[in-house]
One Martini backbone bead per residue (centre of mass of N, CA, C, O) as a GRO file, in nm:
protein
  149
    1MET     BB    1   2.071  10.821 -10.423
    2LEU     BB    2   2.057  10.673 -10.110
    3ILE     BB    3   2.222  10.620  -9.808
    4ALA     BB    4   2.224  10.341  -9.602
    5ILE     BB    5   2.336  10.319  -9.276
    6ALA     BB    6   2.457  10.096  -9.074
    7VAL     BB    7   2.438   9.988  -8.754
    8CYS     BB    8   2.698  10.016  -8.500
    9ALA     BB    9   2.696   9.891  -8.155
   10SER     BB   10   2.966   9.805  -8.084
   11GLY     BB   11   3.081   9.883  -7.770
   12CYS     BB   12   2.797  10.045  -7.647
   13GLY     BB   13   2.571   9.869  -7.491
   14GLY     BB   14   2.386   9.944  -7.742
   15GLU     BB   15   2.199  10.178  -7.823
   16PRO     BB   16   2.192  10.474  -7.917
   17GLY     BB   17   2.089  10.657  -7.626
   18ASP     BB   18   2.057  10.439  -7.377
   19ALA     BB   19   2.248  10.567  -7.203
   20ASP     BB   20   2.299  10.680  -6.833
   21SER     BB   21   2.575  10.812  -6.813
   22ARG     BB   22   2.769  11.044  -6.615
   23SER     BB   23   3.019  10.972  -6.751
   24PRO     BB   24   3.254  11.061  -6.949
   25ARG     BB   25   3.254  11.023  -7.308
   26HIS     BB   26   3.435  10.907  -7.593
   27SER     BB   27   3.538  10.842  -7.881
   28THR     BB   28   3.690  10.531  -8.060
   29GLY     BB   29   3.588  10.516  -8.329
   30THR     BB   30   3.518  10.535  -8.632
   31VAL     BB   31   3.379  10.732  -8.861
   32ALA     BB   32   3.185  10.523  -8.968
   33ASP     BB   33   3.065  10.443  -8.692
   34ILE     BB   34   2.975  10.719  -8.593
   35THR     BB   35   2.797  10.779  -8.828
   36ALA     BB   36   2.599  10.542  -8.802
   37GLU     BB   37   2.499  10.633  -8.516
   38ALA     BB   38   2.407  10.930  -8.601
   39VAL     BB   39   2.195  10.841  -8.800
   40GLU     BB   40   2.015  10.693  -8.587
   41PHE     BB   41   1.991  10.910  -8.366
   42GLY     BB   42   1.914  11.171  -8.587
   43GLY     BB   43   1.765  11.111  -8.857
   44ILE     BB   44   1.974  11.076  -9.093
   45VAL     BB   45   2.077  11.156  -9.442
   46ILE     BB   46   2.337  11.051  -9.668
   47PRO     BB   47   2.409  11.131  -9.965
   48ASP     BB   48   2.531  11.096 -10.245
   49GLY     BB   49   2.836  11.292 -10.258
   50VAL     BB   50   2.865  11.304  -9.947
   51THR     BB   51   3.124  11.404  -9.727
   52VAL     BB   52   3.291  11.273  -9.458
   53LEU     BB   53   3.526  11.420  -9.256
   54ALA     BB   54   3.390  11.400  -8.958
   55ALA     BB   55   3.359  11.231  -8.627
   56ASP     BB   56   3.179  11.268  -8.309
   57PHE     BB   57   3.176  11.165  -7.957
   58ASP     BB   58   2.981  11.250  -7.658
   59SER     BB   59   2.947  11.223  -7.288
   60GLY     BB   60   2.722  11.259  -7.005
   61ILE     BB   61   2.433  11.367  -6.957
   62ASP     BB   62   2.473  11.411  -7.246
   63MET     BB   63   2.448  11.358  -7.599
   64ARG     BB   64   2.704  11.385  -7.874
   65TYR     BB   65   2.701  11.457  -8.220
   66ARG     BB   66   2.957  11.506  -8.473
   67LEU     BB   67   2.951  11.658  -8.805
   68THR     BB   68   3.142  11.676  -9.118
   69LEU     BB   69   3.054  11.808  -9.434
   70ARG     BB   70   3.092  11.773  -9.791
   71THR     BB   71   2.949  11.984 -10.058
   72ASP     BB   72   2.694  12.081 -10.254
   73PRO     BB   73   2.404  12.244 -10.303
   74GLU     BB   74   2.250  11.985 -10.380
   75GLY     BB   75   2.340  11.807 -10.142
   76LEU     BB   76   2.224  11.991  -9.923
   77THR     BB   77   1.931  11.963 -10.014
   78GLN     BB   78   1.914  11.661  -9.985
   79PHE     BB   79   1.991  11.635  -9.689
   80LEU     BB   80   1.758  11.815  -9.569
   81ALA     BB   81   1.528  11.656  -9.689
   82ALA     BB   82   1.589  11.358  -9.599
   83SER     BB   83   1.617  11.474  -9.281
   84ASN     BB   84   1.364  11.667  -9.231
   85PHE     BB   85   1.424  11.960  -9.281
   86THR     BB   86   1.207  12.273  -9.249
   87ALA     BB   87   1.365  12.493  -9.164
   88PRO     BB   88   1.497  12.771  -9.241
   89LEU     BB   89   1.752  12.944  -9.352
   90THR     BB   90   1.980  13.136  -9.160
   91LYS     BB   91   2.158  13.388  -9.069
   92MET     BB   92   2.484  13.438  -8.937
   93TYR     BB   93   2.654  13.651  -8.680
   94ARG     BB   94   2.750  13.411  -8.490
   95ILE     BB   95   2.999  13.213  -8.345
   96TYR     BB   96   2.977  12.865  -8.236
   97GLY     BB   97   3.242  12.735  -8.191
   98SER     BB   98   3.425  12.452  -8.341
   99PRO     BB   99   3.521  12.269  -8.576
  100ILE     BB  100   3.624  11.926  -8.668
  101ALA     BB  101   3.628  12.048  -8.969
  102GLY     BB  102   3.762  12.238  -9.172
  103PRO     BB  103   3.727  12.558  -9.197
  104PRO     BB  104   3.716  12.829  -9.041
  105LEU     BB  105   3.434  13.019  -8.966
  106ASP     BB  106   3.579  13.316  -8.964
  107THR     BB  107   3.640  13.273  -9.300
  108SER     BB  108   3.355  13.298  -9.391
  109PRO     BB  109   3.139  13.454  -9.616
  110SER     BB  110   2.894  13.233  -9.531
  111LEU     BB  111   2.637  13.186  -9.280
  112VAL     BB  112   2.417  12.915  -9.199
  113LYS     BB  113   2.102  12.794  -9.037
  114THR     BB  114   1.955  12.514  -8.854
  115ALA     BB  115   1.677  12.370  -8.662
  116ASP     BB  116   1.570  12.094  -8.439
  117ARG     BB  117   1.327  11.852  -8.312
  118ILE     BB  118   1.316  11.507  -8.222
  119GLN     BB  119   1.154  11.189  -8.199
  120ARG     BB  120   1.217  10.895  -8.091
  121PRO     BB  121   1.097  10.573  -8.062
  122ASN     BB  122   1.186  10.584  -7.739
  123GLY     BB  123   1.109  10.918  -7.675
  124GLN     BB  124   1.356  11.065  -7.734
  125TYR     BB  125   1.517  11.369  -7.762
  126VAL     BB  126   1.652  11.550  -8.054
  127SER     BB  127   1.887  11.786  -8.130
  128ARG     BB  128   1.924  11.976  -8.438
  129THR     BB  129   2.224  12.127  -8.578
  130VAL     BB  130   2.302  12.361  -8.855
  131THR     BB  131   2.609  12.457  -9.009
  132ILE     BB  132   2.675  12.668  -9.298
  133ASP     BB  133   2.946  12.684  -9.520
  134GLU     BB  134   2.961  12.919  -9.781
  135ARG     BB  135   3.251  12.926  -9.946
  136ASP     BB  136   3.123  12.887 -10.236
  137ALA     BB  137   2.946  12.813 -10.513
  138THR     BB  138   3.035  12.474 -10.462
  139THR     BB  139   3.082  12.494 -10.140
  140ARG     BB  140   2.992  12.286  -9.852
  141TYR     BB  141   2.993  12.307  -9.500
  142VAL     BB  142   2.866  12.069  -9.268
  143HIS     BB  143   2.757  12.134  -8.928
  144LEU     BB  144   2.668  11.870  -8.701
  145GLN     BB  145   2.437  11.852  -8.425
  146LEU     BB  146   2.362  11.586  -8.188
  147PHE     BB  147   2.130  11.614  -7.899
  148THR     BB  148   2.061  11.592  -7.582
  149THR     BB  149   1.839  11.745  -7.303
   0.00000   0.00000   0.00000
């Protein structure tokens, strides 16, 4: 069964992604609030059994949500399918940025990634990148970035 997270836009001045502010903003909400906004913004679905470790939001010219999830291989497959990621996972040879939660990526025995771009109902495009730390046979740390360009 999949969890549908209700969107909480209080304090945001409207729907996530509707602001056109050029002034940098950073999240002040709870992990649950930011996660709910990210779900709506990026068209993602977080299945039962997938744990959200951290969530972050910032904006300037672009808007960006970052989430770190912990799951097992089955939960990862469910997350990717339910969120309509169709591009295959590919091996990563270079590390970009640092995670907002979970172990450092440079200690991972295996990193894979996927990415796509979706169009929201309001016409805005959202780029979605997923970096997956295959930590061991049963643990996956999923680092998700959702951003406008």
